[in-house]
C-alpha positions, -999 to +999 in steps of 0.1 A: -424-169+849-398-141+847-365-149+830-349-115+829-348-118+790-367-096+766-378-122+741-390-097+715-357-077+717-337-110+714-358-119+683-352-086+667-315-088+674-314-123+658-332-111+627-308-081+623-278-104+628-292-128+602-297-100+577-262-087+584-247-121+577-268-125+545-255-091+534-219-101+540-225-133+522-241-115+492-212-091+490-187-119+492-204-138+464-199-109+440-163-102+450-143-105+418-115-130+415-082-115+407-063-123+375-029-113+360-029-086+333-001-076+310+000-039+301+019-021+274+026+017+278+033+046+254+070+054+251+102+036+241+117+010+264+153+015+274+169-006+246+154+016+219+154+050+236+175+076+218+196+087+247+205+051+255+213+042+219+236+072+214+257+062+244+264+026+236+295+029+214+290-002+193+272-024+219+235-033+214+229-016+247+246-017+281+222-022+311+249-008+334+253+025+317+241+057+334+217+066+305+202+031+307+196+032+344+181+067+343+156+059+316+148+025+333+140+043+365+117+068+347+097+040+332+093+022+365+081+054+381+056+060+353+042+025+357+037+031+394+021+065+388-004+050+364-014+023+389-016+047+418-037+072+399-060+047+382-067+018+405-083+016+439-058+014+468-053-022+479-070-036+447-038-046+429-003-059+432+023-050+406+043-080+397+068-067+372+079-036+353+089-044+317+115-018+307+142-033+286+127-042+252+090-036+263+076-006+281+048-020+304+041-040+335+022-070+349-004-065+376-025-088+397-060-073+400-097-077+393-114-075+359-132-042+368-099-026+379-082-039+347-109-022+327-100+011+342-065+007+330-077+005+294-087+041+296-058+054+316-035+079+300-004+063+285-018+028+284-019+013+250-027-024+255-042-045+283-042-083+279-052-110+303-025-136+311-032-168+292-008-190+313+022-208+299+028-245+294+058-267+285+059-280+249+072-314+262+226-384+222+221-394+191+207-364+172+240-347+166+250-378+146+217-379+128+220-343+118+256-348+105+272-324+130+304-342+141+316-351+106+308-318+090+298-286+109+318-294+140+348-301+118+344-266+102+342-250+137+373-267+150+355-298+164+334-301+195+361-283+215+351-251+197+315-255+183+294-226+196+323-208+214+315-172+221+277-176+218+254-171+247+222-191+245+192-180+267+166-205+279+132-194+293+120-226+309+118-245+342+154-237+353+185-259+352+202-287+371+236-270+378+251-302+391+247-321+358+278-330+338+262-315+306+268-281+322+301-288+340+330-265+334+360-283+319+392-269+335+412-289+309+395-271+281+386-237+295+362-213+279+382-182+270+360-165+244+351-128+248+317-123+263+318-085+265+285-083+248+268-102+277+261-091+313+240-114+334+237-123+370+237-154+392+207-154+415+212-180+442+188-199+464+176-233+474+195-260+454+213-233+435+245-223+454+268-195+442+292-218+424+264-230+401+273-202+376+306-219+367+316-204+334+296-228+313+264-215+330+272-177+328+239-164+342+209-177+361+178-158+371+143-168+382+109-151+378+082-162+402+059-132+409+033-143+384+033-179+397+029-167+432-001-145+422-018-172+401-017-202+425-008-215+460+027-228+454+042-259+468+074-250+486+090-284+481+088-282+443+081-246+433+116-237+443+124-199+445+157-202+426+170-211+391+171-247+402+151-271+379+126-292+399+109-305+367+138-315+344+124-299+312+146-268+313+177-290+318+167-312+290+162-283+266+194-265+275+215-297+271+201-304+237+212-270+225+243-264+244+252-293+266+288-304+268+301-329+242+304-366+249+286-369+283+280-406+291+243-414+294+237-441+321+203-450+334+195-479+358+231-490+354+229-493+316+251-473+293+231-458+264+259-439+247+270-403+249+250-371+246+261-338+231+245-305+226+242-290+191+267-262+201+286-278+230+309-248+236+281-222+238+275-206+271+242-211+290+220-183+304+190-195+324+157-177+329+134-198+350+098-188+344+076-219+346+070-239+378+055-273+385+023-258+399+017-231+373+033-211+345+023-175+337+030-153+307+038-125+332+069-145+343+077-155+308+075-120+293+096-107+323+122-133+315+123-125+278+127-088+287+156-095+310+173-120+287+175-095+258+188-069+282+215-093+294+226-097+258+218-133+248+225-142+212+199-170+209+167-173+229+149-207+231+113-209+241+102-245+245+072-230+264+043-209+253+007-198+258-019-224+265-042-209+238-043-182+211-052-146+223-089-140+227-092-103+219-065-095+194-048-110+164-021-136+171+007-113+159-002-086+183-004-105+216+021-092+242+040-125+240+045-122+203+053-085+206+080-094+232+095-117+207+093-090+180+113-066+201+138-093+210+143-097+173+147-060+169+174-061+194+193-087+173+183-119+191+175-150+172+143-165+187+131-200+183+098-213+196+083-248+199+055-251+174+033-271+199+022-306+207-014-306+196-010-324+162-019-340+139-050-319+134-048-287+112-043-252+126-030-265+159+003-246+157+011-222+186+039-203+168+024-176+146+047-147+138+073-144+110+099-129+133+103-161+153+112-196+140+086-222+149+101-257+152+081-289+144+092-323+157+103-354+139+114-389+146+151-398+139+163-431+125+168-446+159+143-469+176+142-487+209+122-520+206+113-543+234+097-577+228+079-605+245+092-640+234+063-665+237+067-702+244+057-710+208+086-691+194+067-659+184+083-626+192+057-598+200+071-563+195+067-537+222+082-506+239+102-501+271+137-494+281+138-525+302+164-551+311+155-586+300+142-613+323+169-635+337+185-655+309+178-629+282+154-652+264+171-685+271+148-691+301+110-689+299+088-681+328+052-687+337+028-662+319-002-652+340-031-629+331-036-604+360-073-612+365-065-649+367-042-642+396-064-621+419-067-630+456-102-645+456-107-638+493-093-603+492-114-573+503-109-549+475-132-536+447-134-557+416-127-528+393-103-527+363-078-508+384-074-537+408-083-567+386-066-558+352-042-529+356-019-542+383-021-510+404-025-527+438-004-555+453-032-566+477-053-576+447-031-606+438-024-640+451+014-639+458+018-676+452+007-672+416+024-640+405+058-645+423+084-654+396+058-650+368+054-626+339+021-609+346-001-596+318-017-562+328-043-546+306-047-510+294-082-502+308-103-474+322-077-462+347-050-457+320-076-442+296-086-417+323-050-411+333-056-422+369-035-454+366+003-453+362+032-474+351+049-464+384+022-483+403+028-514+381+065-512+390+057-510+427+033-540+425+059-560+406+086-553+431+065-559+462+052-593+449+083-604+431+071-605+395+097-618+371+083-591+347+052-576+333+036-566+300+010-539+296-011-549+266-036-529+246-073-535+252-097-539+222-123-518+241-099-488+241-079-494+209-042-489+204-023-467+228+009-447+224+038-462+242+070-442+248+103-459+256+109-448+292+132-465+317+117-494+335+130-502+370+117-538+365+116-561+335+087-552+313+073-542+280+044-522+267+025-538+238+004-509+225-012-525+195-044-544+198-034-568+170-002-577+190-021-580+222-045-605+205-015-627+196-005-628+233-040-635+244-046-663+219-014-680+229-022-676+266-057-691+263-045-720+242-020-729+269-042-723+300-064-749+315-096-737+332-124-755+350-161-752+343-163-719+362-134-704+342-110-705+371-074-714+360-062-748+372-030-749+353-008-721+339+011-737+309+019-705+290+056-694+291+074-663+280+105-641+284+110-604+281+140-595+259+162-565+263+145-532+252+175-509+258+195-516+227+188-492+199+185-501+162+193-476+135+187-469+098+149-470+098+130-445+077+135-410+089+128-382+095+090-387+100+069-359+113+058-369+148+021-374+154+019-349+183+037-321+164+014-292+158+004-285+122-003-254+101-017-234+087-008-205+109-037-183+118-044-147+127-071-150+154-090-172+178-113-183+149-082-197+132-085-177+100-054-186+081-025-162+078-001-155+050+029-168+070+041-204+067+040-222+101+057-243+113+089-229+098+112-260+100+114-296+111+140-309+136+145-340+158+119-340+187+110-376+193+128-399+218+157-375+226+182-383+253+192-353+273+199-340+309+172-343+336+166-332+371+164-361+397+135-342+414+113-348+384+084-331+400+059-337+372+071-371+361+074-395+391+085-423+369+117-404+361+125-395+398+161-400+406+173-400+370+199-377+356+189-383+320+155-387+303+143-398+268+116-373+259+095-363+230+079-330+220+084-299+199+102-287+231+130-310+220+129-298+184+133-261+193+167-264+210+181-284+180+173-254+158+186-230+185+219-249+187+223-249+149+216-212+149+244-207+174+268-225+151+258-203+122+260-172+144+295-182+154+306-186+118+288-154+106+287-130+135+274-101+114+243-119+102+210-108+115+185-133+129+164-134+097+195-143+076+203-172+100+167-184+097+168-181+060+200-202+058+183-230+076+151-227+057+164-225+021+187-255+027+162-277+045+152-310+028+118-324+022+132-359+015+139-387+040+169-410+042+154-433+016+150-406-009+113-403-006+091-374+005+091-371+043+061-389+058+040-377+087+023-398+114-015-395+113-044-398+137-044-435+137-015-449+157+012-463+133-004-446+102+018-426+079+007-400+054+025-379+028+035-347+045+033-311+033+044-276+042+019-275+071+036-305+086+073-296+082+075-260+070+105-257+047+116-292+055+141-310+078+169-289+090+203-296+074+231-279+094+258-287+069+241-270+040+229-241+063+265-232+069+269-225+032+235-214+019+247-194-011+218-169-009+199-155+021+168-134+025+168-106+051+140-088+070+144-060+096+120-046+122+106-020+098+098-048+074+077-066+100+059-034+108+051-030+071+039-066+070+015-059+098+003-027+081-004-046+049-029-069+066-064-058+056-082-068+088-058-054+114-067-020+129-038+005+124-044+018+159-039-017+173-006-019+155+005+014+169-006+004+204+014-028+203+045-017+185+046+021+192+050+026+155+026+043+131+019+026+098+040+046+073+041+022+045+029-013+037+044-041+016+012-041-004+003-077+004+014-097+035+030-122+011+055-096+001+074-098+034+109-109+024+109-143+041+121-177+026+086-189+017+055-177-001+022-183+015-011-168+002-042-178+022-067-165-004-055-159-039-079-142-063-070-141-100-033-130-098-007-116-075+030-107-080+052-108-050+089-101-047+118-117-029+152-101-025+183-123-022+219-116-010+249-136-021+268-145+011+292-168-008+327-157-017+324-160-054+300-148-082+274-174-090+248-178-117+214-191-106+186-207-128+151-203-114+125-231-114+089-230-101+068-260-093+033-244-089+007-255-064-025-271-079-047-246-096-020-220-102+008-211-126+040-193-115+062-171-137+096-161-123+114-129-135+143-130-142+145-167-151+182-167-144+207-142-129+243-138-120+251-123-086+284-111-072+295-117-036+276-093-012+254-085-042+216-085-041+190-097-066+153-093-067+130-121-080+095-113-090+071-142-086+038-139-106+012-163-095-020-168-115-051-188-106-062-212-133-086-233-112-104-223-081-100-251-056-106-232-024-080-256-007-044-251+002-020-268-022+018-269-022+047-262-045+082-247-044+106-224-061+141-237-066+172-216-075+201-238-087+235-222-086+265-228-109+286-235-078+262-262-065+242-240-041+205-249-041+181-224-027+146-238-020+115-218-010+081-236-002+050-221-019+016-226-002-014-212-020-052-214-016-068-204-050-102-190-043-112-172-075-102-170-112-116-136-116 
């Protein structure tokens, strides 16, 4: 029967169509996924270009000068020309031109296109973006600021005045009282060295830059290229949707005496380290993603604007893959910020307590480790038998504050037996779902929830417990440790309902034993009578005077390392220890990454992110007192006056792998020791290093290619310091000592009187140390070299720790940590 259709032709067409689709599919499957790449170019950036430097008339550099603008435009044009002449049209998207302290750009393209750039004329370094992450009122008192340093600076009405502090972070909450402008105490200091801008946008109106906040910018091109952003939280303005940036900025430079009130409870007053310093904001990390492209662009701009101090409580997610740590573009950006006279402080990382977890590597930046202070918040569960079980939680007490006891109910004894829900730990033990419970049992009771699989896998939340408690009318709750999962870490966060975390299995067993003794069950195990009683006591009242500082468990540890294989370097990391555990500071009510803190203006957080701004704020106070000091002198003053002793007079302890365990700490835990701002303001002697010294340090490293140093720094190796340990920094670190080595340190007297110093060495195990001269007298502004001869007397092949102490006749004490790994006697 005729159909009018040529079946063979139709079949051939179908086959051809199928082959075409398969071809398209095959091509699509090999299409490369784009990534972000950072590129450094040959030639000086604007800040260090001869024509620009000669036109500055005393200023570091002026971004508004004609010479500056001319050279900046030339650099941008050269970047565009390289891209246009090297890469395929439509294969890339330029994100930034770095032109102020770096000469380079960021581009979003494919690996094959990026490989072309490696061979392009003028290109010196190509590095794949490693992403950036956050290193997540009492500390001024703990550090002794109000009684000493603030008094020297004229009190909190003057501390930090005239200093501009830059923060590369998640932005800032401009409506927070920590950043309000005080019209009764106006800021009148001269900021002629600084020129920023106020970039407005959603949640950041023009009046946000109010005189306290002197500049605010945001960098989002990298984030937009790396991920699909969420418009409700990835806000294209300097506004902080996370809270982290506001927290960091207020620790360093927040106004003095700001009342901290959360859930209607007054916790005291919060003050920044340098409360009169100005704030410059460089938003570069977003809730969805953070990229090094945005961070490096922010650093480049911050230095161009003229910040005095730069705080980086953010950093790469991992070490660089294809280069040494010192020569990553991130570290090179910090090197050139240092060259421009900016003091840079970086969070050491939150991957402790294991060794070689530190994320701060280079000697030109101060890496801050985190410690506990002597303040603790302790919640407790009062049992009907009179026992008090310690816990954690910023919680109001149950009604009666312990004078009234309430029924105590184990969650799995209160489930709705006829309910249609899965009998999984999430429902039965972890109190995540109201529908799982019998309301008649839990209403008005204190419910025992258990830490189980959901919390272990981070799918269950405290917020869900709060919601369950509110919906069903719990009198309160406790979340207890589960023997199957061991102890857990409980942080004192605000609870919107009465409750406590009991993170230790031993304490949880006390609660369980009491509960079972008081509970009557039938033969099937079903509870017939709940006789156990309890009350939750106030967890919001702090206690003081406990042992401190203690190196926090999470704080990343040394040794510092030079490559992805974690081969140790001859630089001590972290550099210094500062408060970073349970710190009250400003917050953003949006709290995009922490729903439990949504709606709050303050948060109690822990992390080396919190330690870094403490160091930055103290650096601002030193800079204010000694405006001519370079950044390495400021770092030296803090390092040589730091203490390795706690408030009981013993060696600082460090939290270990086991929760609650304490071990003796060493240089890889705390660097030079715990920062002491009072002594840092009068250090007696300081050590100084300049940009050229850092280049010589790099050139002294035996395993770094000289061409790689040239590519990264634009400087040829003219001379070396002989051995990396000869860099003039306030510590001596030798990662592999064979037989003997003599290194030198050069000191400058920054006191106002001549002083005589006596030298003492406490050698690390397996070594002897001889100091020459053994004593010396040094005039004001004078310099003195100290030769340090270190000999191996026993090959241990392990790091051990000592120190060099210079004791002055006018009571100055200068301390330098010594860290040696003796590997050979011959």
